[in-house]
TILO-228606 format. One record per residue (C-alpha): x negated, y negated, z; residue number from 1; chain. Coordinates in steps of 0.001 Angstrom, whole numbers, plus 500000, padded with zeros to 6 digits. Layout:
BEGIN
REC       X       Y       Z    i  ch
REC       X       Y       Z  NUM   A
...
This chain:
BEGIN
REC       X       Y       Z    i  ch
REC  084809  455709  257772    1   A
REC  081986  453255  258364    2   A
REC  079526  452340  255631    3   A
REC  076138  453660  256801    4   A
REC  074381  450632  255281    5   A
REC  076088  448419  257883    6   A
REC  075175  450700  260856    7   A
REC  072212  450059  263110    8   A
REC  071200  452664  265763    9   A
REC  068787  451744  268372   10   A
REC  067751  452322  272021   11   A
REC  066593  449891  274729   12   A
REC  063583  451283  276599   13   A
REC  061448  449803  279329   14   A
REC  059863  450347  282648   15   A
REC  062259  450380  285618   16   A
REC  063710  446897  286453   17   A
REC  062504  445175  283360   18   A
REC  066009  444060  282512   19   A
REC  067536  446642  280131   20   A
REC  071056  446804  281511   21   A
REC  071133  443028  282063   22   A
REC  070270  442497  278506   23   A
REC  073301  444616  277359   24   A
REC  075538  442477  279551   25   A
REC  074425  439451  277585   26   A
REC  075006  441299  274269   27   A
REC  078496  442167  275360   28   A
REC  079113  438444  275978   29   A
REC  077497  437145  272832   30   A
REC  079488  439597  270612   31   A
REC  082730  439034  272568   32   A
REC  083320  442673  273108   33   A
REC  085820  441888  275961   34   A
REC  088782  439365  276081   35   A
REC  087748  435875  277484   36   A
REC  090141  436240  280409   37   A
REC  089084  439866  281204   38   A
REC  087253  440395  284444   39   A
REC  083931  442075  283696   40   A
REC  081532  443344  286308   41   A
REC  077728  442809  286190   42   A
REC  075535  445691  284883   43   A
REC  078513  447232  283137   44   A
REC  076418  450236  281825   45   A
REC  075552  451193  285384   46   A
REC  079067  452543  285940   47   A
REC  078021  455299  288457   48   A
REC  078359  454500  292086   49   A
REC  074792  455656  292878   50   A
REC  073429  453499  289969   51   A
REC  075089  450345  291378   52   A
REC  073861  451059  294847   53   A
REC  070224  451790  293905   54   A
REC  070068  449257  290973   55   A
REC  068615  451813  288506   56   A
REC  069983  453546  285561   57   A
REC  070109  457321  286003   58   A
REC  071907  458622  282810   59   A
REC  071589  457230  279296   60   A
REC  074726  455699  277994   61   A
REC  076012  454648  274598   62   A
REC  077918  451537  273587   63   A
REC  078734  449855  270312   64   A
REC  079021  446208  269434   65   A
REC  079908  444390  266112   66   A
REC  078093  441354  264739   67   A
REC  078760  439921  261316   68   A
REC  080301  443028  259845   69   A
REC  077526  445252  261235   70   A
REC  077983  448055  263617   71   A
REC  075255  448312  266267   72   A
REC  074993  451424  268324   73   A
REC  072893  450806  271521   74   A
REC  071726  453467  273941   75   A
REC  070731  452248  277306   76   A
REC  068068  454471  278876   77   A
REC  066678  455003  282360   78   A
REC  063447  453238  283336   79   A
REC  062317  455605  286039   80   A
REC  059912  458324  285149   81   A
REC  061964  461041  286893   82   A
REC  064732  460539  284339   83   A
REC  062482  460755  281177   84   A
REC  064532  463608  279967   85   A
REC  067407  461168  279185   86   A
REC  065000  458997  277170   87   A
REC  063612  461857  275041   88   A
REC  067183  462798  273888   89   A
REC  068252  459258  273203   90   A
REC  065213  458493  270905   91   A
REC  066231  461400  268607   92   A
REC  069491  459623  267594   93   A
REC  068179  456164  266803   94   A
REC  066179  454498  264040   95   A
REC  064193  452041  266240   96   A
REC  063892  450837  269784   97   A
REC  063931  447541  271732   98   A
REC  060857  447639  273953   99   A
REC  061420  445360  276862  100   A
REC  058412  444119  278743  101   A
REC  058476  441865  281932  102   A
REC  056714  438643  281144  103   A
REC  054955  438737  284536  104   A
REC  054133  442458  285042  105   A
REC  053322  443364  281451  106   A
REC  053303  447049  280341  107   A
REC  053709  449490  283165  108   A
REC  053420  453312  283345  109   A
REC  056891  454012  282045  110   A
REC  056373  451446  279257  111   A
REC  053452  453542  278020  112   A
REC  055544  456723  278160  113   A
REC  058576  455480  276367  114   A
REC  056466  453767  273749  115   A
REC  054411  456875  273107  116   A
REC  057586  458899  272616  117   A
REC  058905  456325  270190  118   A
REC  055832  456077  268109  119   A
REC  055562  459866  268083  120   A
REC  058914  459994  266396  121   A
REC  057714  457415  263729  122   A
REC  059915  454532  265049  123   A
REC  058890  450973  264646  124   A
REC  059700  449092  267824  125   A
REC  060846  445579  268316  126   A
REC  059015  443975  271257  127   A
REC  061030  441696  273588  128   A
REC  059069  439689  276230  129   A
REC  061795  439267  278874  130   A
REC  062158  437002  281897  131   A
REC  060077  434217  280375  132   A
REC  062194  431661  282422  133   A
REC  060504  432672  285723  134   A
REC  057767  430533  287130  135   A
REC  055144  433222  287203  136   A
REC  055900  434331  283590  137   A
REC  052774  435043  281340  138   A
REC  054162  435716  277949  139   A
REC  050887  435481  276092  140   A
REC  049158  437751  278513  141   A
REC  052045  440257  278312  142   A
REC  051941  440235  274482  143   A
REC  048287  440810  274369  144   A
REC  048497  443678  276829  145   A
REC  051420  445181  274828  146   A
REC  049353  444993  271633  147   A
REC  046420  446661  273286  148   A
REC  048739  449445  274496  149   A
REC  049875  449950  270785  150   A
REC  046299  450290  269747  151   A
REC  045461  452698  272473  152   A
REC  048329  454939  271493  153   A
REC  047035  455143  267866  154   A
REC  049766  453371  265830  155   A
REC  050001  453087  262193  156   A
REC  049538  449698  260434  157   A
REC  053253  449333  259912  158   A
REC  053924  450050  263670  159   A
REC  051250  447591  264716  160   A
REC  052944  444707  262927  161   A
REC  055971  444782  265234  162   A
REC  058429  441820  265477  163   A
REC  058459  439908  268761  164   A
REC  061134  438034  270569  165   A
REC  060968  435901  273793  166   A
REC  063740  435078  276063  167   A
REC  065828  435831  279087  168   A
REC  068408  438721  279325  169   A
REC  069802  437231  282379  170   A
REC  070427  433824  280880  171   A
REC  071469  435259  277559  172   A
REC  068999  433716  275006  173   A
REC  066244  435001  272755  174   A
REC  064045  433245  270327  175   A
REC  061200  434037  267818  176   A
REC  059088  430981  268937  177   A
REC  059188  429813  272495  178   A
REC  057791  426271  271567  179   A
REC  059778  425435  268468  180   A
REC  063207  426896  269003  181   A
REC  065998  425912  271304  182   A
REC  066404  428293  274195  183   A
REC  070055  429287  273695  184   A
REC  072050  431953  271994  185   A
REC  071466  435632  270961  186   A
REC  071584  435084  267221  187   A
REC  067750  435577  266866  188   A
REC  068058  438952  268502  189   A
REC  070954  440184  266307  190   A
REC  069319  438907  263160  191   A
REC  066048  440688  263953  192   A
REC  067948  443939  264623  193   A
REC  069729  443622  261203  194   A
REC  066487  442827  259342  195   A
REC  064056  445069  261052  196   A
REC  066027  448163  262127  197   A
REC  066433  450436  259056  198   A
REC  070003  451684  258311  199   A
REC  070439  455475  259066  200   A
REC  068609  457653  256455  201   A
REC  071713  459840  255732  202   A
REC  073589  461551  252894  203   A
REC  077108  460310  252811  204   A
REC  078296  462835  250033  205   A
REC  076825  466081  251359  206   A
REC  078233  468700  253616  207   A
REC  078566  467850  257322  208   A
REC  075448  468153  259401  209   A
REC  074577  466878  262834  210   A
REC  072413  467806  265942  211   A
REC  073550  467607  269603  212   A
REC  071321  465315  271523  213   A
REC  073486  464620  274682  214   A
REC  076154  466497  276695  215   A
REC  079156  465586  278641  216   A
REC  081852  467691  280372  217   A
REC  085558  467440  280872  218   A
REC  087552  469636  283203  219   A
REC  090408  469543  280732  220   A
REC  088601  469883  277353  221   A
REC  085233  471612  278381  222   A
REC  081843  470929  276867  223   A
REC  081401  467749  274789  224   A
REC  078432  467235  272485  225   A
REC  077059  463837  271303  226   A
REC  074742  463222  268369  227   A
REC  074187  461317  265118  228   A
REC  075827  462715  261955  229   A
REC  072967  463042  259434  230   A
REC  074988  464202  256473  231   A
REC  078599  464287  255175  232   A
REC  081834  463886  257216  233   A
REC  084007  466076  259396  234   A
REC  087761  465825  259885  235   A
REC  089645  466780  262998  236   A
REC  090416  470537  263097  237   A
REC  087838  471592  260353  238   A
REC  085618  474443  260932  239   A
REC  081890  474412  261007  240   A
REC  078962  476576  262079  241   A
REC  077252  476241  265463  242   A
REC  073558  477228  265000  243   A
REC  071483  477695  268277  244   A
REC  067759  477418  267977  245   A
REC  064905  477865  270546  246   A
REC  061175  477376  270738  247   A
REC  059283  480640  270506  248   A
REC  056517  479652  272947  249   A
REC  056840  476350  274810  250   A
REC  053066  476484  275835  251   A
REC  051933  476705  272170  252   A
REC  050632  473610  270449  253   A
REC  052412  474635  267124  254   A
REC  055835  474562  268774  255   A
REC  057198  477373  266391  256   A
REC  061017  477842  266522  257   A
REC  063633  480249  265393  258   A
REC  067347  480612  265074  259   A
REC  068950  482484  268057  260   A
REC  072495  482805  266949  261   A
REC  075262  481269  264950  262   A
REC  079046  481190  265083  263   A
REC  082109  479691  263551  264   A
REC  083882  477030  265603  265   A
REC  086252  474195  265161  266   A
REC  086185  470493  265958  267   A
REC  089259  470011  268135  268   A
REC  088453  466481  269242  269   A
REC  086332  463778  267603  270   A
REC  085366  460477  269100  271   A
REC  083417  457298  268185  272   A
REC  082397  454519  270699  273   A
REC  083624  451082  270426  274   A
REC  082443  448814  273107  275   A
REC  082201  451030  276146  276   A
REC  085163  453071  275271  277   A
REC  085471  456324  273485  278   A
REC  087975  456098  270784  279   A
REC  089409  459340  269278  280   A
REC  089497  459509  265576  281   A
REC  090581  461858  262763  282   A
REC  087139  461805  260848  283   A
REC  083566  461086  261584  284   A
REC  080920  460262  258885  285   A
REC  077202  460066  258386  286   A
REC  075246  457412  260184  287   A
REC  077465  457058  263226  288   A
REC  076903  458401  266678  289   A
REC  079855  460651  267652  290   A
REC  081322  462898  270295  291   A
REC  082708  466390  269386  292   A
REC  084657  468936  271547  293   A
REC  085932  472246  270483  294   A
REC  083140  474821  270643  295   A
REC  083281  476934  273938  296   A
REC  079633  476272  274503  297   A
REC  077289  473424  273352  298   A
REC  073672  473162  274113  299   A
REC  070999  470414  273664  300   A
REC  069471  470746  270194  301   A
REC  072360  472863  268675  302   A
REC  073018  472209  265016  303   A
REC  076549  471721  263745  304   A
REC  076802  472316  259956  305   A
REC  079549  472864  257422  306   A
REC  077267  475080  255561  307   A
REC  077324  478696  256944  308   A
REC  073668  479254  256127  309   A
REC  071378  479407  259065  310   A
REC  068665  477687  257011  311   A
REC  070597  474442  257713  312   A
REC  069255  474611  261369  313   A
REC  067376  471618  262645  314   A
REC  064272  471814  264751  315   A
REC  065282  472083  268522  316   A
REC  064569  469031  270647  317   A
REC  061526  469088  272885  318   A
REC  062310  468339  276528  319   A
REC  059291  468275  278872  320   A
REC  059392  470901  281692  321   A
REC  059996  470129  285426  322   A
REC  057125  469456  287697  323   A
REC  058773  469788  291063  324   A
REC  060938  472473  292691  325   A
REC  062744  473136  295877  326   A
REC  065164  475736  297351  327   A
REC  068894  474854  297704  328   A
REC  070095  476982  300683  329   A
REC  073366  477781  302341  330   A
REC  073711  475885  305607  331   A
REC  073488  478463  308396  332   A
REC  073170  476008  311336  333   A
REC  075530  475931  314346  334   A
REC  077225  472796  313152  335   A
REC  078041  474102  309674  336   A
REC  081421  473077  308271  337   A
REC  082026  470315  310951  338   A
REC  081126  467431  308704  339   A
REC  082223  468736  305213  340   A
REC  082775  471911  303285  341   A
REC  080405  474770  304261  342   A
REC  079721  476546  300926  343   A
REC  078525  479974  300165  344   A
REC  075901  481002  297721  345   A
REC  078451  481587  294799  346   A
REC  079920  478036  295319  347   A
REC  076422  476639  295410  348   A
REC  075458  478352  292153  349   A
REC  078836  477222  290491  350   A
REC  078123  473526  291375  351   A
REC  074479  473669  290133  352   A
REC  075664  475405  286971  353   A
REC  078016  472551  286211  354   A
REC  075145  470044  286677  355   A
REC  073104  472148  284239  356   A
REC  075582  471509  281560  357   A
REC  074783  467751  281364  358   A
REC  071425  467425  283148  359   A
REC  069014  468917  280623  360   A
REC  065866  468154  282543  361   A
REC  067084  470285  285504  362   A
REC  066377  474080  285809  363   A
REC  068005  476736  288205  364   A
REC  066302  480009  289012  365   A
REC  067785  482784  290994  366   A
REC  064881  484712  292486  367   A
REC  066931  487172  294531  368   A
REC  067338  485336  297783  369   A
REC  070684  486020  299521  370   A
REC  070900  482506  300955  371   A
REC  069893  480174  298000  372   A
REC  068435  479458  294538  373   A
REC  065332  477592  293366  374   A
REC  066046  474303  291563  375   A
REC  063434  472411  289610  376   A
REC  063346  468780  288231  377   A
REC  061146  465947  287107  378   A
REC  060372  464548  290526  379   A
REC  061677  463721  293961  380   A
REC  064121  461124  292853  381   A
REC  065495  463289  290147  382   A
REC  066363  465894  292781  383   A
REC  067471  463426  295374  384   A
REC  070032  461990  293080  385   A
REC  071488  465369  292535  386   A
REC  071600  466136  296263  387   A
REC  073175  462758  297101  388   A
REC  075988  463376  294359  389   A
REC  076647  466863  295981  390   A
REC  076678  465360  299414  391   A
REC  079287  462792  298445  392   A
REC  081416  465460  297072  393   A
REC  081864  466756  300575  394   A
REC  079445  469879  300300  395   A
REC  077052  470925  303096  396   A
REC  073769  472843  302276  397   A
REC  070050  472812  303200  398   A
REC  067069  471918  301161  399   A
REC  063448  473023  301544  400   A
REC  060151  471121  301184  401   A
REC  059326  470068  297572  402   A
REC  056543  472049  295836  403   A
REC  054794  471301  292584  404   A
REC  055031  473755  289687  405   A
REC  051476  475023  288733  406   A
REC  050247  476644  285538  407   A
REC  047300  478773  284676  408   A
REC  044692  478020  281929  409   A
REC  043019  480557  279579  410   A
REC  040467  481503  282231  411   A
REC  043099  481991  284965  412   A
REC  042298  478816  286796  413   A
REC  045221  477047  288589  414   A
REC  046372  473712  287030  415   A
REC  048658  471253  288759  416   A
REC  050708  468263  287458  417   A
REC  048828  465004  287440  418   A
REC  050290  461403  287536  419   A
REC  049093  457964  286498  420   A
REC  049839  455729  289537  421   A
REC  049848  451876  289225  422   A
REC  050024  449837  292331  423   A
REC  050636  446018  292554  424   A
REC  049631  444834  296001  425   A
REC  048266  441732  297878  426   A
REC  044549  441816  298036  427   A
REC  044390  442208  301873  428   A
REC  045940  445684  301616  429   A
REC  043737  447220  298937  430   A
REC  041462  448799  301552  431   A
REC  044171  450869  303271  432   A
REC  045669  451801  300010  433   A
REC  042334  453137  298474  434   A
REC  041567  454923  301757  435   A
REC  044906  456604  302022  436   A
REC  045114  457738  298315  437   A
REC  041467  459074  298425  438   A
REC  042593  461435  301248  439   A
REC  045409  462612  298889  440   A
REC  042881  463487  296194  441   A
REC  043537  460301  294074  442   A
REC  040722  459088  291752  443   A
REC  040333  455275  291286  444   A
REC  040574  454404  287613  445   A
REC  040654  450665  287512  446   A
REC  041162  447415  289581  447   A
REC  042619  444255  288001  448   A
REC  043291  440735  289505  449   A
REC  046610  439711  288310  450   A
REC  046649  436288  289957  451   A
REC  048570  434868  292874  452   A
REC  046501  436831  295400  453   A
REC  047658  440123  293860  454   A
REC  045716  442989  292363  455   A
REC  046748  445978  290271  456   A
REC  045061  449316  291110  457   A
REC  045359  452321  288874  458   A
REC  044768  455875  290086  459   A
REC  044959  459435  288687  460   A
REC  046371  461552  291428  461   A
REC  048110  465028  291720  462   A
REC  051797  464943  292191  463   A
REC  051339  466735  295467  464   A
REC  049447  463693  296636  465   A
REC  052598  461452  296144  466   A
REC  054931  463612  298072  467   A
REC  055665  461760  301246  468   A
REC  053412  458770  300442  469   A
REC  056255  456207  299366  470   A
REC  057454  455400  302774  471   A
REC  053928  455355  304197  472   A
REC  053054  452861  301356  473   A
REC  055835  450509  302272  474   A
REC  054727  450557  305824  475   A
REC  051036  449901  305048  476   A
REC  051897  446954  302705  477   A
REC  054609  445460  304891  478   A
REC  057020  446004  302023  479   A
REC  055046  443748  299705  480   A
REC  053721  446476  297478  481   A
REC  055022  447844  294268  482   A
REC  054170  451304  293010  483   A
REC  055089  453202  289977  484   A
REC  053921  456588  288469  485   A
REC  054373  458845  285513  486   A
REC  053504  462387  284656  487   A
REC  050494  462540  282265  488   A
REC  049820  466300  282094  489   A
REC  048070  469174  283991  490   A
REC  044599  469100  285606  491   A
REC  042505  471356  287856  492   A
REC  043790  472051  291319  493   A
REC  042280  469507  293761  494   A
REC  042091  471492  296950  495   A
REC  044516  471262  299895  496   A
REC  046124  467920  300805  497   A
REC  047210  467215  304413  498   A
REC  050100  464765  303922  499   A
REC  051474  464810  307489  500   A
REC  049151  464790  310469  501   A
REC  051740  464804  313206  502   A
REC  053832  467642  314660  503   A
REC  057523  467892  315324  504   A
REC  059695  467623  318515  505   A
REC  062151  470478  318466  506   A
REC  065191  470794  320698  507   A
REC  065603  473989  322788  508   A
REC  069254  473259  323777  509   A
REC  072548  472562  322118  510   A
REC  074675  469645  323272  511   A
REC  074783  465853  323409  512   A
REC  071476  463941  323788  513   A
REC  071244  461813  327030  514   A
REC  069522  458479  327523  515   A
REC  067775  459929  330501  516   A
REC  066020  462605  328305  517   A
REC  065277  460286  325412  518   A
REC  063619  457731  327715  519   A
REC  060995  460105  328656  520   A
REC  060747  461600  325221  521   A
REC  059975  458255  323580  522   A
REC  056670  457887  325616  523   A
REC  055036  460610  323533  524   A
REC  056979  460587  320250  525   A
REC  059018  458725  317756  526   A
REC  062709  459631  318323  527   A
REC  065105  460425  315505  528   A
REC  068479  460551  317450  529   A
REC  070677  458244  319487  530   A
REC  072007  458889  322964  531   A
REC  075308  460991  322969  532   A
REC  074419  462394  319481  533   A
REC  074961  466168  319298  534   A
REC  071981  468303  318678  535   A
REC  071352  472075  318426  536   A
REC  068626  474577  319203  537   A
REC  065926  474310  316491  538   A
REC  066879  470798  315357  539   A
REC  063929  468367  315122  540   A
REC  064701  465306  317174  541   A
REC  061368  463360  316862  542   A
REC  057852  463232  315624  543   A
REC  055127  464226  318065  544   A
REC  052102  461861  318593  545   A
REC  049765  464811  318287  546   A
REC  049287  467407  315477  547   A
REC  051099  470415  317092  548   A
REC  054841  470961  317460  549   A
REC  056412  470422  320823  550   A
REC  059683  471688  322284  551   A
REC  062029  469583  324533  552   A
REC  065492  469394  326047  553   A
REC  067099  466186  324824  554   A
REC  070355  467105  326665  555   A
REC  068834  467002  330118  556   A
REC  070695  464878  332662  557   A
REC  069742  462971  335773  558   A
REC  070200  464915  338919  559   A
REC  072547  463295  341428  560   A
REC  071473  462985  345048  561   A
REC  072719  461303  348217  562   A
REC  069911  458929  348403  563   A
REC  069527  455921  346026  564   A
REC  066905  453209  345798  565   A
REC  067834  449600  345078  566   A
REC  066762  450016  341519  567   A
REC  068408  453278  340820  568   A
REC  071249  451945  338639  569   A
REC  069163  449837  336376  570   A
REC  069918  450950  332748  571   A
REC  067240  452693  330810  572   A
REC  065581  450950  327812  573   A
REC  065321  452960  324627  574   A
REC  063557  452109  321329  575   A
REC  065514  452022  318139  576   A
REC  065437  455615  316664  577   A
REC  063916  456190  313213  578   A
REC  066882  457123  310957  579   A
REC  065446  458791  307875  580   A
REC  067071  458618  304485  581   A
REC  067480  461665  302337  582   A
REC  064270  460858  300227  583   A
REC  062302  460087  303604  584   A
REC  063495  463493  305048  585   A
REC  062466  465402  301831  586   A
REC  059036  463851  301982  587   A
REC  058525  464279  305747  588   A
REC  059317  467995  306304  589   A
REC  056769  470846  306094  590   A
REC  057044  474240  304544  591   A
REC  058581  475754  307724  592   A
REC  061243  473071  307932  593   A
REC  064563  472163  306120  594   A
REC  066693  469101  305553  595   A
REC  070347  469820  306483  596   A
REC  072608  467655  304113  597   A
REC  076200  466928  305039  598   A
REC  078591  464144  304035  599   A
REC  077927  462234  307301  600   A
REC  074508  463294  308468  601   A
REC  070961  463950  307372  602   A
REC  069443  466274  309927  603   A
REC  065902  467787  310058  604   A
REC  065439  471320  311487  605   A
REC  063225  474383  311592  606   A
REC  063900  477128  309081  607   A
REC  064054  479647  311900  608   A
REC  066179  478024  314757  609   A
REC  065370  480539  317594  610   A
REC  062081  479746  319268  611   A
REC  061285  483342  320064  612   A
REC  061913  484411  316529  613   A
REC  059648  481520  315236  614   A
REC  056839  482641  317475  615   A
REC  057090  486240  316092  616   A
REC  057149  484949  312578  617   A
REC  054134  482790  313202  618   A
REC  052156  485677  314617  619   A
REC  053219  487866  311645  620   A
REC  052019  485126  309252  621   A
REC  048661  484926  311053  622   A
REC  048187  488653  310968  623   A
REC  048937  488799  307230  624   A
REC  046453  486059  306496  625   A
REC  043746  487828  308422  626   A
REC  044385  491004  306379  627   A
REC  044336  488936  303199  628   A
REC  041023  487353  304095  629   A
REC  039533  490796  305117  630   A
REC  040480  492350  301868  631   A
REC  039087  489340  299826  632   A
REC  035732  489573  301663  633   A
REC  035410  493276  300746  634   A
REC  035914  492711  296978  635   A
REC  032465  492718  295221  636   A
REC  031315  489719  293410  637   A
């Protein structure tokens, strides 16, 4: 059993790409967590294949290091706003946070969000000005902006007097004073953690009590719950009570809650974390962050108590609701099952239910469709990561156009999710950025010159306005712009937004595309396919230069004759086709189109493949709209 006075629990929080995972690599080296001759990869905490490919943290992870007889539990949290659900749960297990801020960029949208959550829980952050070794670093500017952010968020006097460290997570050094101390070693960081982070406020002698803050799953053991023990100890095989709580009304400001159920369960497996490894133990004690398996079902916010009374129940954790949804549908295309495993609705639901066991910010809703279910998440990237994981498992399915989740106010007015958007861009591109975002109902909040011919522009914009904008933004800024956003709440509906002004080129034949057909097609469109690539009726093979959709036959071949000119055999010249990634395809499609996801291909298609059926469905929709408009005009004001 560890002495709780020698335990420190903290989380590392920051905006995306401000150096959280790299800092933990340096912490591992400084504490000699691994053998000197052991081969250790960079960004150890990003152990998921997708995390390494994209260079971002997707799931929060827990590690433990030892320094001078102290046990330091560190939780690495995601920096992208779409994975804020991971941050919210992690903060409920710790006593302080390391707030990393880039010495050049300063506080960014996600910095504000994670700091707001930490301050709301009463935590006193330790501010780390990271990447000060870079030529464009502005540590004094960054510290001043960070202090201003603290004041804006309404901190207490104690929270406003935060400790500050300067250094480089990549080079592995941190100091309290940049000018007076040698730039080497991590001792200043560890000493600040020991001095400034309070030990867990727990009761070692009481009966066992903990709250589940994170979930994992094992095909052999089942559900695994993680949390900090706030009282007492638990031995392997001992019985305890699982108490399930829930909020009465999530829309209420009071957040009243109640006990839903309780049941007797047994702790079959107990683990603690040492380094990156879970070590099975016979007993867990107050203050430590532990893993428990045994109960058949475990949910976020569940209370585990040795006391059978339901009065022991702890308040359920608040996880913000999703803002974006889309349909996951069974693939009914003609090429279904040729690239991977064609799944039915039952198998699709089973896979999504497995994801719900560990992905607490995700929601699945069965609305009675025979071909699919509605899935909701925090944003496009949140859902795209899930889709990519399913795709790599060999599954085939279709997804619909993302839609925002709206709410109604007290007067029945529609409210939609709003985002704070911050853009860093060279000055010459500010005009096109402001013009494009104004069309998407974005309101300019501020413009700031950050030096080096770069400006920072801040907008308030509906989440709808950002769907499909990222790829357009990268094109407009020649890849030199940086954009980041965060959900800030709900605001009045800002009328319709036209995100895509060009129509689709739709195939009317099934077969292999020919260079002869594509040569004529590229004169009036942007082509999505290669010569000899197989296409089917209803598949979208390009983007039209005009607003309406257009049909074509990409499988058309050159007619052979007995007469040939001298230039007849000269090869055709084709442009490089536009190959869309999963995220680009999700952003590009309209409400009558789908993305077909397979292990080897990302195809775009019409929801209704047959051209005659599409025309009938379109006429029926127009007729219904006319009837609806007529009925509304007859309603007396």
